[in-house]
N, C-alpha and C positions, 0 to 999 in steps of 0.2 A: 504217440505212432512210436510202434516198436522198430527199432535197429537192429536187425538180427545179426550173426550169430556166427559161430565157426563150426566147420566140420569137425566131426569127432574124429578119434585117433585111427592107428592102423587096424583094430578089432572090427571096425564098421566101414572099411572100404568099400564093399557092395552092400551100402546100406539101403537100396531100393529092392529089394528082394533078389535081382538078378542083375550080374555084370553089365550086360546091355541097357538095362533101364537105368542103372546107376551112372553108366557112362553119357548115356543121353542127356540128362541132366547137369551133369558136370560139364559136358561139352558147350552147353547154353550158357552155363556161368561164365566161362572163358570170354565169350562175345560181350557181355553185361557192361563191363565197366566202360570201355571204350565205345560200346554200341550205343550206350546211355548217352553218354557225354555228348556223341553226334546228335541224338535227339533233341538234347536239351540246349545246344546253340542252334539247330535248326528253329525249334519254338520260340526261342528267345528272339532271336534275329527277326523273324516273323512275326512277332509281337510287336516291334516297334512300327510295323505298317498297320496296326489297327488305330480305328478313332480313339482319340481319348476317351476314357471312361467306359469303353466298351465291356459289356459282361464279360467277354471272352478272356479280358487281361486278369480277372480273378481266375477262372478256371486253368488258364495257362501258369499262373504264379502255383497253384495247388498242385497240377500236374509235375513242375520242374521239382516242387519240395518232395514231392513221392519218388522221382525219378532218381534223386539225389539220394535217398534213404537205399533205394535197391542199390545204386553203385557201392555206397559204403557197407552193407551186408555181403554184397558179393565180393568186395576186394579181399575181405576176410574170408571169405569161402574160398577164393583161389589162391589165397596164401597157405591155405592148410593143403588144398591138393599138391601144390609146392613140395609142403612138407612131407607127403605120402609117396615123393618120388617121382611124381609124372613133371610132363616138360611145360607145366602152366606158365612159367616167366617167359620162356622163349614164344610159347603160343600167342600170349597177350600181347607180346610186344609186337609180334607182326601183325594183328589186328589194330593195334594202334596205328602203325605204318600206313596200313590200308585206309583206315580211317581218317587220316590226315590227306590223302590221296584224293579220297572222294570228297572232302571239302574244298580243297582245293579246284578240282574241276568241275564242281557242280555250282549253278548260280543258287542265290538263297531262295528261289521258289522250287527248284530242282532238290535242293536239300530237305525243303520242307515235303515234297510229294513223296523222297524216299523214306524219310521218319513216318510219315502216317503209313506208308505201306509196311514199314516194319513194326509200327505198333498194331496194325491190323492181324500181321501174321503171328506175332506174338499172343496177341488177345486169341486168336484162332486157336493154337497151342493148348494156352491157360484154360479155355474151355473144355478141351478134352482132357488135361491134366486132372481138372477137377470133376470131371464126371466118373464117379466109382474110384476104384483102386487100381484100374489096368494100365494106368500109365505111371500112377505116382502113389505111393504106398502112403497110408493114411494111420499114423501112430504119433506116439507122443515123442517122438525122435525130432532133433533139432533140424535136420536136414529137411523133412517133412512139414515142419511149421515155417521154414523158412520160404519154402516153394508155394506152399499153400497162401501163406500171405502175400507173396509176389505175385502170384497167378490172380488172387481175387483182386487187387489193384489193377492189373493189366487189364482184366476183362473190363472192370469198373472205368478206366480214364483213357482209353483209346479213342475213345469218340472227340477227344477235346484235339487232337491233330488231324483228324478229318473235317471237323467242323473250321479250323483254322484254315486247311488246305480249301475248301468251299468257301471260305470267307476272302481271303486276300492273296491265297497262293496257285490260282488256276495256270495248269501247264498245258491244257489240251487232254483230251481223251488219248491219243496214240502214245503220247511223251509220259502221262500217268501210267499207263499201262504198261509200257517200256522199262519205267523206274520199279513196278512192281514185280515184274520178271525178274529185274536186276536184284531186287530184295530177297526175292525167292531164292534166286541162284547163292547168294550170299550165305543166306542160313542155311540152306541144305548143303553146301559146299564144306562152310567150317564146322558143321556139326558134324559131319562126315569126316572132315580131317583130324577133328578133335577125339572124337569115338576112337577112330584106326590108333592114333597114338596112344590115347590111354590102354587099349588092347596090346600093343606093342611092347607097351612097358610093361605090363602084368606078364605078359608072355614070356620075356625076356628074365625077369624076376622068378619064373616058375610058379605062378598064383595060378594061371590059367592057359590052357592049352588051344590048339585050334577046334577039338571037337566041341569043349565047353563053350567057347565063344559062338560056333556057329549054332549051337542048341538054344543059345541066351537071345540070339538073332530071331531066329526061326520061331521060337516059341511065343515071342513078342508079336511077331508078326502074324501068327495064325489065330492067335487070341484076337488079336485089336484089328484084323479085316474089315469089320463091320464101319467101328471108328475111324480107320484109315479112309474108307470110302466117304463116310461123311465130311471128314475133314477136307476130300479132294472136291464137295460141292460147295463146302465153305471157301475154300479156294478160290473156286470161278466166282463166287459171289462179289468179288471185287470188279468184276467186269460190268456191274450194273451202274446206272447213271449216280453222280455225286448227291443228287438230293435223296437217292433212296439209301446210299451208304452214311451220309451226313446230314441230318435233319437238323432243325435250327437250334434244339437240344434236345439232349439225352434225358434229363432229369424229369423222370418220371413216365418215358415216352409210351414205353408199353403198358403201365398201369392206365394212363390216360385213355390211349387207344383203345384199349380194353372195355374201358366206360364210357365209349361214345358208341351211340346206337346211329348207324349209316345205313340208308334204305332209299327206294325211288321215291321221289315227292308226291304228294297228293293233293288235290284242291284245298284240303282240310288244313294243309302246311300253311297256306298263303299267309295269314295274320302274323304266323312266327317269322315268317321270311322276310314280310315288310319291316318289322323290329331290326332284323336285321341289317337288310339294305338301308335303313336310315342312319344306322350305327356308322356304316362303311362308307357310304357314297354321299353326296349333296341331293337337295330337292332334286335339281336338275338331272343328275346322272342315275339316281334310285329309279329301279323299274316299278311299275305300278301293279296293281293286282290284277287287272285285265291282261297285261302283258305274260305275267307269270302264268295264269290260267291258262292262255293259249299256247304257251311253250310246255307245258304239262301234259294238254290234252292232244298235241301234234306229236310229241316225243317223250312218253312217259318213262321209257327206260334212257333216256340220255339226260335226265333232269334227276339229281340227286341231292339228297341233304344229310348233314351232321349234326345230331342233336344230344343234348345232355339228358340223358335216361332219367335223371333224378328232379330235374325243373321242367325239361320240356323245351327249354331255350335251343334256338337254332345258332349253331356255332358254325357252320358252313354251308354254303348251297353253290352246285355245278350245274349250270345249263348249258348244253349241249345240242347240236342241230347238224344234219349231213348238210353236206355243200359240195358243189361240183366246181369243175377247175372254170366252166364258163361264168357260173356266178361269182365266181370269187376274183376273176380278172374284170369282170364287169361293174362290178360294186364300187362306187364311191367313197361311200361313207359305212361307219360301222352299221349304222340302221339298215342299209341296203344288205348287209351281211347277215345281220341277226333276224331279219324279216321271215315271218313262218308261212312258208309255200305248201302247197300240197304236191309240190314236184320235187320238195328239196333233194339235191344229191339224186335225182334221177333213179336207176335201177342199179346202177354200176359203179358210183362213187364209193370210196373206201376210206374217205376223208371226211371229218368233222371242223365245225368252226366252234369255238368256245364263245358264247354268249356273254357269259358272266361267272366270275368266279370271285364269291364274297365271303369274308370270314374274319372272324375275331377270335379266331382259335388256330395256331399252327397245326397242334394236334388232329384238330378236325379236317384241316386240308388234308394231312397225310392219311388219315382215315378213309377220306373219300377217295384219294387216288388209288390206296390199298382194295379198295371194293371195286373201283370201276378198272383196273387192269385185268382181272380175270376175264371180266364179261366184254371188255373190250377185243381181247384175244379170240374171244369164244364167238364174236358177232363178226370178227374179220375186219375190223378198223386198222386204220395204218397211220396214220396222221392226223395231229388236231393243229388247228390254223388260231390265232389269237388277234385281237386287236387291240394295242397297247398304247397308252398314253406317253410321253416322255416328258416327265415332270420338270427335267433339267433343263430344257430346252431355252425356255424365257430367260434364265438367269445367264445361261452360255450366250444369247444372242445379242444380250447386251454389251459382250465383251469382244463378240464377233459380228458386228450387224451386216457384214456385205458378205461372210462366206456362206456356201450353201447348207442348207438343214442337214442335207445328207453326210456331211463332215462331223457333224454332232454325233447323229445317229449312229454312224457305222465305226464311231472311233471306240477304241479299246482302252482300258486301265486295270491292271493288276491281273490280266489274263481275262476278261470279261467286259462287257460293256459298259462305257462310261456311265450311260445314262442310270439312275438307280431303279427303276421301274424294268426297264429291258434286262438287267443285271438280275432281278429277280425271277423272271421268266426264264432267264438263261441256266440260272441255278435249276430250275426245275424242268430243264432239258429242251426247252425252247429255244435254239441256238440258230435257227436261220431267218435270217430278217428277208422276208418276201417283197416287200414295198414300204415305200413310205409316203403318206398320202394327207394333202394339205384340205383343211375343212373335214376331217374325219369324223370328227365328233367335238362338242364343245368342251375345253379344256384349257382353261387361262393358261396354267403353267406351260403346256404343250404349245400354246399359240395356236391351236387347235389342230395341231397335227396329230395323226395317229400313224402307229407302225404296225403293219401284218407281219406276225414271227410264226415259225411253223416247228413244232416238236414230231417227231417218230416216236410210236409207242414203243416200248421195249419189247422184244421178240417177235414184232408182229410181222416181220417177215416170213415166219413160219406159219403163216395162217391155214393154209391147206392142211397141215396135221392139227392145229388147235379145233379146227371145225370137227374133229372126228373124236375129240377129248373130252369126257364128261367136264361139265362146270366145276362141279365138287372136286376134282382134280386137280384143276386149274386154280381153285381157291386154296386146296393143299399145299401146290406148288408155291404161290405167293408167302402162305405163312413158314412153309419151310424155309424160304430164303430170306423173310426178316427175321426170323430166329438165327440163321447164319451168320447173320451180320453182328 
């Protein structure tokens, strides 16, 4: 991997075609040595909380190597800015003091959340920098080579910080968004401050006047109005749930999803679904052919499958049914909730019960969720309930024989539920525990207990609007948001 490079001399001060565009990237460069160090330390601290041998440890190590290479390159870059007469040394020193203050003020989880937000923002800017030449000139100059190398790596590896946040650093939605706003203000404020300082230096030395500076800024804003609007949409994308921002693995995610076929299930799919059921569940837990046929016949639009188009193998399946508040409250067992009735949910319920989610492919689950979300908005569904096992309960009970089961069910660890299955659903957006029920379904590791959890369908509060929006537009919105991530 290359570690690049020094900014050329005086004759190429405005290297990016215009003064403002040159100032913009130079301003970012001043942030990077201290900013990258903050991100590196946050990631290394968080990595100590990963289980031994976790795949993310290798990703973090690669991430840190790349960030250190960026540091070295931009220290050289900034030294040349100082040699050109800019206040680079003083501005870098101020940033370093601010970064040290943040490190002392924040917990390790908050530092990780801030680092993930910074990485998301830099990847967002990098995508636009790499799109054509509206932001960044594309030629053989050393600056262009440096920035294109850096931007490509930022786009490629920003998901590592998000996955770390998802895995070990959960801080709650409100705090995550507050730290995201803080990261945005830090970047915007410092870039504006540095850009102004560069302009003042060049104006004082007679290289650029007020009119030339204003023309440079206005030209960029006018030419990039659409790109800036697109960036604003991408900025809002951070408000999506974490499982949309940070899937289990980014490696080949888009390519995998593109190769997966997702559609409503039909009776002819049942033989392949049975193979999937028995790969995922024990004989006592797996659904039989009659149960599947009954679910598909009753609610064909609420039964979905993800298939490999090459082999036809079932990769994931999702069975849902409408449910009313009365049915949910009166049900003692999972079978009561999952039973198919002619009056399921009545005519007014906007809630669903997740009968089954079976998967041998994380990408298959993602593809099903992406398929279902716009259809759920169009249909007006608001909430989904699931019955979850608690497979860590039996082991916990051996150490706490007299403690109530609820002490384990509601216990939190590293910002999420202590139980691994509840934590999995929590990461998928099912954050509310509705009930803990004994004898809910046979599951030895759960001592036959089950926990009913609830998740809200993102943006479903705008159901009156979505009812009048064509489904094709909603599907396009989902694809747009996915690309914006």
